[in-house]
C-alpha positions in Angstrom: -61.0 3.5 17.3 -63.2 1.1 19.4 -63.0 -1.2 16.3 -59.3 -0.6 15.4 -57.0 -3.4 16.3 -53.8 -1.4 15.4 -52.9 -3.9 12.7 -51.5 -0.9 10.6 -52.7 -2.4 7.3 -54.2 1.0 6.5 -50.8 2.7 7.1 -49.0 0.1 5.0 -51.3 0.4 1.9 -51.2 4.2 2.1 -47.5 4.4 2.6 -46.1 1.5 0.5 -49.0 0.7 -1.9 -50.3 4.2 -2.8 -47.2 6.1 -1.7 -49.4 8.9 -0.2 -48.3 8.3 3.4 -51.2 10.3 4.9 -51.6 8.0 8.0 -49.4 7.4 11.0 -49.4 5.8 14.4 -50.0 8.3 17.2 -49.7 8.0 21.0 -48.1 5.3 23.1 -49.2 2.2 25.1 -53.0 2.1 25.6 -53.3 5.5 23.9 -51.9 4.1 20.6 -54.1 5.0 17.7 -54.0 5.6 13.9 -54.4 9.2 12.8 -53.6 11.6 9.9 -50.0 12.7 9.7 -49.2 16.0 11.5 -52.6 15.9 13.2 -54.2 17.5 10.2 -57.9 17.1 9.3 -58.8 14.9 6.3 -59.4 17.9 4.1 -56.1 19.5 5.0 -54.0 16.3 4.8 -52.2 14.6 1.8 -55.0 12.0 1.7 -56.5 11.7 -1.8 -59.6 9.8 -0.7 -58.8 6.7 -2.8 -60.3 4.5 -0.1 -57.8 1.6 -0.3 -57.3 1.9 3.4 -61.0 1.0 3.8 -60.6 -2.1 1.7 -57.8 -3.5 3.7 -59.3 -2.8 7.1 -60.2 -6.1 8.7 -62.6 -4.8 11.3 -64.6 -2.0 9.7 -62.9 0.7 11.7 -62.5 2.7 8.5 -65.4 3.5 6.2 -67.2 6.2 4.2 -69.6 8.7 5.7 -73.0 7.0 5.3 -75.6 9.1 3.4 -78.4 6.6 3.0 -80.7 8.7 5.2 -80.4 11.7 2.9 -81.2 9.4 -0.1 -84.4 8.3 1.7 -85.3 11.9 2.4 -85.1 12.7 -1.3 -87.1 9.6 -2.3 -89.9 10.4 0.1 -90.2 14.1 -0.8 -93.0 14.4 -3.4 -91.5 17.7 -4.7 -88.2 16.1 -5.7 -87.5 14.2 -8.9 -84.8 11.7 -8.1 -82.3 10.8 -10.9 -80.1 7.8 -10.1 -77.0 6.8 -12.0 -74.6 3.9 -11.4 -71.1 3.3 -12.7 -70.0 0.5 -15.0 -68.1 -1.3 -12.3 -71.0 -1.4 -9.9 -73.0 -3.8 -12.1 -70.1 -6.4 -12.0 -69.1 -5.8 -8.3 -72.4 -5.8 -6.5 -74.1 -9.1 -7.0 -71.8 -11.1 -4.7 -73.3 -9.3 -1.6 -76.6 -11.0 -2.4 -75.2 -14.5 -3.3 -74.4 -14.1 -7.0 -71.1 -15.5 -8.2 -68.3 -12.9 -8.2 -68.3 -10.8 -11.4 -71.9 -11.5 -12.3 -73.5 -8.7 -14.3 -76.6 -7.6 -12.2 -77.4 -4.4 -14.2 -81.0 -5.5 -14.6 -81.5 -6.3 -11.0 -80.0 -2.9 -9.9 -82.4 -1.0 -12.2 -85.3 -3.1 -10.7 -84.1 -2.4 -7.2 -83.9 1.4 -7.8 -87.4 1.4 -9.2 -88.6 -0.5 -6.1 -87.0 2.1 -3.9 -89.1 4.8 -5.7 -86.5 6.3 -8.1 -88.1 8.5 -10.6 -85.5 8.2 -13.4 -82.7 5.6 -13.7 -79.8 6.5 -15.9 -76.5 4.9 -16.7 -73.1 6.5 -16.1 -71.9 4.5 -19.1 -73.9 7.0 -21.3 -71.8 9.8 -19.8 -68.6 7.8 -20.3 -69.4 7.9 -24.0 -69.8 11.6 -23.8 -66.5 12.0 -22.0 -64.8 10.0 -24.8 -66.3 12.4 -27.4 -64.9 15.4 -25.5 -61.6 13.9 -24.4 -60.8 12.6 -27.9 -61.5 16.0 -29.5 -59.4 17.7 -26.8 -56.5 15.2 -27.2 -56.3 15.6 -31.0 -56.5 19.4 -30.7 -53.6 19.4 -28.1 -51.5 17.0 -30.1 -51.9 19.2 -33.2 -50.7 22.1 -31.1 -47.6 20.2 -29.8 -48.9 19.9 -26.3 -47.9 16.5 -24.8 -48.3 14.4 -22.8 -52.0 14.6 -21.9 -53.4 12.8 -18.8 -57.0 11.5 -18.5 -59.1 13.2 -15.9 -61.8 10.7 -15.1 -60.5 9.5 -11.7 -61.1 12.0 -8.9 -58.5 10.4 -6.5 -55.9 10.9 -9.3 -57.0 14.5 -9.6 -56.5 15.0 -5.8 -53.1 13.2 -6.1 -52.0 15.6 -8.8 -53.3 18.7 -7.1 -51.6 17.8 -3.8 -48.4 16.0 -4.9 -47.7 17.1 -8.5 -49.3 20.5 -9.0 -46.7 21.2 -11.7 -48.3 18.6 -13.9 -51.8 20.1 -13.7 -51.6 21.9 -17.1 -51.1 18.4 -18.7 -54.5 17.1 -17.4 -57.5 16.9 -19.7 -60.1 19.5 -18.7 -63.0 17.1 -19.4 -65.1 16.3 -16.3 -65.6 12.8 -15.1 -68.6 10.7 -16.3 -70.3 11.2 -13.0 -70.1 15.0 -13.2 -71.0 15.1 -16.9 -74.1 13.1 -16.3 -75.0 15.3 -13.4 -74.8 18.5 -15.3 -76.6 17.1 -18.4 -79.3 15.7 -16.1 -79.9 19.2 -14.8 -79.9 21.0 -18.2 -80.6 18.8 -21.3 -82.8 16.2 -19.5 -85.3 18.6 -17.9 -85.6 20.5 -21.2 -86.5 17.3 -23.0 -88.8 15.9 -20.3 -90.5 19.2 -19.2 -89.2 19.1 -15.6 -88.2 22.1 -13.6 -84.4 21.8 -13.1 -84.7 23.0 -9.5 -86.7 19.9 -8.6 -84.0 17.4 -9.8 -81.7 15.7 -7.4 -78.9 13.5 -8.9 -77.8 10.5 -6.8 -74.8 8.5 -7.9 -73.9 4.9 -7.0 -70.2 4.5 -7.3 -67.4 2.0 -6.6 -65.4 5.0 -5.3 -65.0 7.0 -2.1 -63.4 9.8 -3.9 -66.6 10.5 -5.8 -68.1 11.8 -2.6 -65.2 14.3 -2.4 -65.5 15.1 -6.1 -69.1 16.2 -6.0 -68.2 18.9 -3.4 -65.5 20.5 -5.5 -66.2 24.3 -5.7 -65.8 24.4 -9.5 -68.4 21.7 -10.0 -71.4 23.7 -8.9 -72.5 27.0 -7.6 -73.0 27.4 -3.9 -75.5 24.8 -2.6 -76.5 23.9 -6.2 -74.3 20.9 -7.0 -74.1 19.0 -10.3 -74.4 15.8 -8.3 -76.3 16.0 -5.0 -75.4 12.7 -3.3 -73.0 9.8 -3.8 -73.4 6.3 -2.4 -70.6 3.8 -2.4 -71.4 0.3 -3.5 -71.4 -0.7 0.2 -73.9 2.0 1.1 -76.2 0.9 -1.7 -76.1 -2.6 -0.3 -77.0 -1.3 3.1 -79.8 0.8 1.7 -81.4 -2.2 -0.1 -81.2 -4.4 3.0 -82.7 -1.6 5.1 -85.7 -1.5 2.7 -86.0 -5.3 2.6 -84.9 -5.7 -1.0 -83.0 -8.8 -2.2 -81.5 -8.7 -5.7 -82.2 -12.5 -6.0 -85.9 -11.9 -5.7 -86.1 -9.1 -8.3 -86.9 -9.7 -12.0 -84.3 -7.9 -14.1 -85.4 -4.6 -15.6 -84.0 -2.4 -18.4 -83.3 1.2 -19.0 -86.1 3.0 -20.7 -85.1 6.7 -20.8 -85.0 7.8 -24.4 -82.4 10.5 -23.9 -79.7 9.3 -21.5 -79.5 5.6 -20.9 -78.0 3.9 -24.0 -74.3 3.0 -23.9 -71.6 1.5 -26.1 -69.2 -1.2 -25.3 -66.5 1.5 -25.0 -68.5 3.1 -22.1 -68.7 -0.2 -20.3 -65.0 -0.8 -20.2 -64.4 2.5 -18.4 -64.6 0.5 -15.2 -61.2 -1.3 -15.6 -57.7 -0.1 -16.1 -56.9 0.6 -19.8 -60.6 0.9 -20.6 -60.6 4.7 -20.9 -57.6 4.5 -23.2 -59.1 1.9 -25.4 -62.4 3.7 -25.7 -60.6 6.9 -26.7 -58.5 5.1 -29.3 -61.6 3.7 -31.0 -63.1 7.2 -31.4 -59.8 9.0 -32.2 -59.2 6.5 -35.1 -62.6 7.2 -36.5 -62.2 11.0 -36.3 -58.8 10.9 -38.0 -59.5 8.3 -40.7 -63.3 8.6 -41.2 -63.7 4.9 -40.7 -63.7 2.4 -37.8 -60.8 0.4 -36.5 -60.7 -3.1 -38.2 -60.8 -4.6 -34.7 -62.7 -2.8 -31.9 -60.6 -4.6 -29.2 -57.1 -3.0 -28.8 -55.3 -5.9 -27.2 -52.0 -4.1 -26.4 -53.9 -1.8 -24.0 -55.4 -4.7 -21.9 -52.6 -5.7 -19.7 -52.8 -5.8 -15.9 -49.3 -4.6 -14.9 -49.2 -1.6 -12.7 -47.5 0.5 -15.3 -47.5 -0.4 -19.0 -46.9 1.3 -22.3 -47.9 0.8 -25.9 -47.8 2.4 -29.3 -51.1 2.7 -31.3 -51.2 3.5 -34.9 -54.0 6.1 -35.3 -53.0 7.1 -38.8 -53.6 10.3 -40.8 -51.8 13.4 -39.6 -51.5 12.0 -36.1 -49.6 8.8 -36.9 -48.4 6.7 -34.0 -49.7 7.7 -30.5 -47.5 6.7 -27.7 -49.6 5.8 -24.6 -49.0 4.8 -21.0 -51.4 3.4 -18.4 -50.9 3.2 -14.7 -53.3 1.9 -12.0 -52.5 2.3 -8.3 -50.7 5.4 -7.1 -47.4 3.7 -6.5 -46.9 3.1 -10.2 -48.4 6.5 -10.9 -45.8 8.2 -8.8 -43.0 6.4 -10.7 -44.5 7.6 -14.0 -44.9 11.2 -12.8 -41.3 11.3 -11.6 -40.2 10.1 -15.0 -42.2 12.8 -16.7 -40.8 15.5 -14.4 -37.3 14.3 -15.2 -37.9 14.4 -18.9 -37.3 10.7 -19.2 -40.8 9.7 -20.5 -41.9 10.1 -24.1 -45.7 9.8 -24.3 -48.7 11.4 -26.0 -51.6 10.1 -23.9 -51.6 8.8 -20.3 -54.4 7.1 -18.4 -54.3 7.0 -14.6 -56.5 5.0 -12.3 -55.8 5.7 -8.6 -57.1 2.3 -7.4 -55.2 -0.9 -8.3 -57.2 -2.6 -11.0 -59.2 0.5 -11.8 -62.8 1.1 -10.7 -63.5 -2.7 -10.5 -61.6 -2.6 -7.2 -62.3 1.0 -6.2 -62.2 2.1 -2.6 -66.0 2.1 -2.4 -66.5 -1.5 -3.5 -67.5 -4.4 -1.3 -64.8 -5.7 1.0 -63.5 -9.2 0.6 -62.9 -11.3 3.7 -59.3 -12.2 4.3 -58.3 -10.9 0.8 -57.4 -7.8 -1.0 -58.5 -7.3 -4.7 -59.8 -10.9 -4.7 -62.4 -10.5 -7.5 -60.8 -7.7 -9.7 -60.0 -10.0 -12.7 -63.5 -11.6 -12.6 -65.2 -8.2 -12.7 -62.8 -7.1 -15.4 -63.6 -10.1 -17.6 -67.3 -9.4 -17.3 -66.9 -5.8 -18.4 -65.0 -7.1 -21.5 -67.9 -9.6 -22.1 -70.4 -6.7 -21.9 -68.3 -4.8 -24.5 -68.3 -7.8 -26.8 -72.1 -8.3 -26.5 -73.0 -4.7 -27.0 -74.2 -4.0 -30.6 -72.6 -0.5 -30.6 -68.9 -0.6 -29.4 -67.8 2.9 -30.1 -68.8 6.0 -28.2 -69.4 8.1 -31.3 -71.9 5.5 -32.6 -74.1 5.8 -29.5 -77.4 7.1 -31.0 -78.4 9.0 -27.8 -74.9 10.7 -27.7 -75.4 11.7 -31.3 -78.8 13.2 -30.4 -77.3 15.0 -27.4 -74.8 16.8 -29.7 -77.2 17.3 -32.5 -80.0 18.9 -30.3 -78.1 20.5 -27.4 -74.3 20.6 -27.4 -73.5 21.2 -31.0 -70.2 19.4 -31.4 -67.4 18.0 -29.2 -65.4 20.8 -27.6 -68.0 23.4 -28.7 -68.5 26.5 -26.6 -71.6 24.9 -25.0 -69.8 21.6 -24.4 -66.8 23.4 -22.9 -69.0 25.4 -20.6 -70.9 22.4 -19.3 -68.5 19.5 -19.6 -65.1 20.9 -18.8 -63.4 22.2 -15.6 -60.2 23.4 -14.1 -57.8 22.3 -11.3 -55.8 24.1 -8.6 -52.6 23.8 -6.7 -53.5 22.3 -3.3 -50.0 21.1 -2.3 -49.1 21.2 1.3 -46.1 23.5 2.2 -44.2 22.5 5.2 -43.8 25.4 7.6 -40.5 24.2 9.0 -38.2 21.8 7.3 -35.6 19.6 8.9 -32.9 21.6 7.1 -34.2 24.8 8.7 -34.4 23.1 12.2 -30.8 21.9 11.8 -29.6 25.4 11.0 -31.1 26.7 14.2 -29.6 24.0 16.4 -26.3 24.5 18.3 -24.5 22.3 20.8 -26.3 23.8 23.8 -29.8 23.5 22.4 -32.2 21.3 24.4 -33.6 18.9 21.8 -35.3 16.4 24.1 
């Protein structure tokens, strides 16, 4: 609170932008402060850890819990094998901190920086995004054939929190597939050590994410056993920048490097576009079409899915027994709430729904770099670069990623197999807050002689 100027921007974005309304003004006069509603702790509140309040804070009074010291502890421990992964949106939203034009793809420089830090293995979350598409597409087709609709994507942890806290009745409609971060974490502690001859107990997985909610996600009880987590640490993009500066590393002075792991580093263009709104949907459509028809889409780019409105819909012809798939995409929790209410009321007719809690998707996630005097200033530039990466990638469909094919051939068997379900799928729980005393109950207890002030 020594940095807070009581501008209330955090309250405004939480209440009016994200419609979560977890923050409020507390106290009076010189004791005025910003706190969580009802005096609850962050874990008990309606907060979904989307981090948009952090992006709009002009003074740095709000931020993530810094874990760079723990990363350095792992790096300097000779008994630990450090496995780093970074998300698709990080490579297009990180360079500006070091003087690159906004939206520049600095993938090669990030790999070089991680190796300079002492990382043992550098992997790409894009690889896991391709794996998620394999699982989610198979799950979607199976559910549609069974008449279960609509189905929500489950890649965004803030959206999962939002559903568990605000719309628990919709949880059965969520895909059970884990997020790319968690899929890579579990594969890096099972398949990878088996292939590389490393003891799984020595591996620590560190993620670099444009998302604050990923810190919360890695601690979910269903994503690990006791102290053994699928992902051990998560750094936001801001923390990663601080870590590099602390170690005296400047991206501009590093020669770009490339991924070289033969098991878990290749990615398709579909994996790359996961970082923007509509990208998950488009990647899934590319693979679903191939599963249903036995051939690729004539055009890999599904233009109707690429709008930037908060809530948009489209009809995609998949063919075969599936026919036309009615899809919806929402980014930002304000439009998401509108969509959820329509589904609750039976007014929406969709088969597949993609939700991104942050406006713009991961390219403007709550863990990204802040922009001075602006909110979401560079989202479209980052988005355009992700689409450019997709166009330049030789393989543009998740099912054509040769390393993903090898993973299923040598380890998982097939999408939605028993082994895949055990490792790559999860479950959700009702975490809604029940008010202990409602206004209606209070009114019923009042009479004309009750002291109410």
